[in-house]
C-alpha atoms as one frame of an Amber mdcrd trajectory, in Angstrom:
protein
  44.679 127.421  75.994  48.237 128.298  74.796  50.744 127.126  72.371  53.816
 125.000  73.369  56.666 124.930  71.006  58.510 121.487  70.968  61.054 120.079
  68.614  60.249 118.148  65.515  61.731 114.939  66.952  59.568 114.963  70.093
  56.538 115.896  68.030  57.146 112.847  65.941  57.395 110.578  69.070  54.209
 112.016  70.371  52.553 111.416  67.001  53.620 107.701  66.873  52.637 107.128
  70.608  49.297 108.770  70.078  48.466 106.217  67.334  49.381 103.310  69.671
  47.577 104.691  72.559  44.330 105.700  70.470  44.694 109.363  71.628  44.991
 112.516  69.668  48.416 114.111  69.357  47.352 116.811  71.851  45.805 114.316
  74.235  49.025 112.172  74.219  51.196 115.196  75.000  48.802 116.326  77.733
  48.916 112.747  79.240  52.661 112.825  79.318  52.823 116.241  80.804  50.343
 115.216  83.495  52.195 112.047  84.233  55.443 113.859  84.366  54.110 116.418
  86.819  52.644 113.746  88.997  55.986 111.808  88.877  57.909 114.968  90.015
  55.506 115.467  92.870  55.506 111.793  93.965  59.063 110.358  93.164  58.530
 107.256  95.039  55.515 106.038  92.995  55.858 103.964  89.810  54.196 104.851
  86.528  51.503 102.111  87.156  50.882 103.678  90.659  50.418 107.023  89.145
  48.001 105.888  86.444  45.969 103.823  89.034  45.811 106.823  91.271  44.457
 108.952  88.299  41.857 106.306  87.515  40.709 106.077  91.115  40.389 109.720
  91.221  38.112 109.588  88.189  36.041 106.894  90.123  37.291 104.111  87.826
  38.248 100.944  89.816  41.137  99.238  87.995  41.157  95.512  88.693  44.539
  93.839  88.936  45.528  91.757  85.964  46.589  88.296  87.003  48.632  86.185
  84.535  47.931  82.342  84.983  50.520  79.952  83.910
């Protein structure tokens, strides 16, 4: 494990997002890094596609959410 230096403004954004997403600050930063790496490797996939792909690779079967009027 290493240390990554980031600016105070970005750290604050990670801290706020981590509270909303129920993750530690480190887990939130790691999530954003992993999604960013996946997005660079798969530029045609959407954020939702990338998250679903990661869920499936963990053997989680995300069910589509259907909004009913």
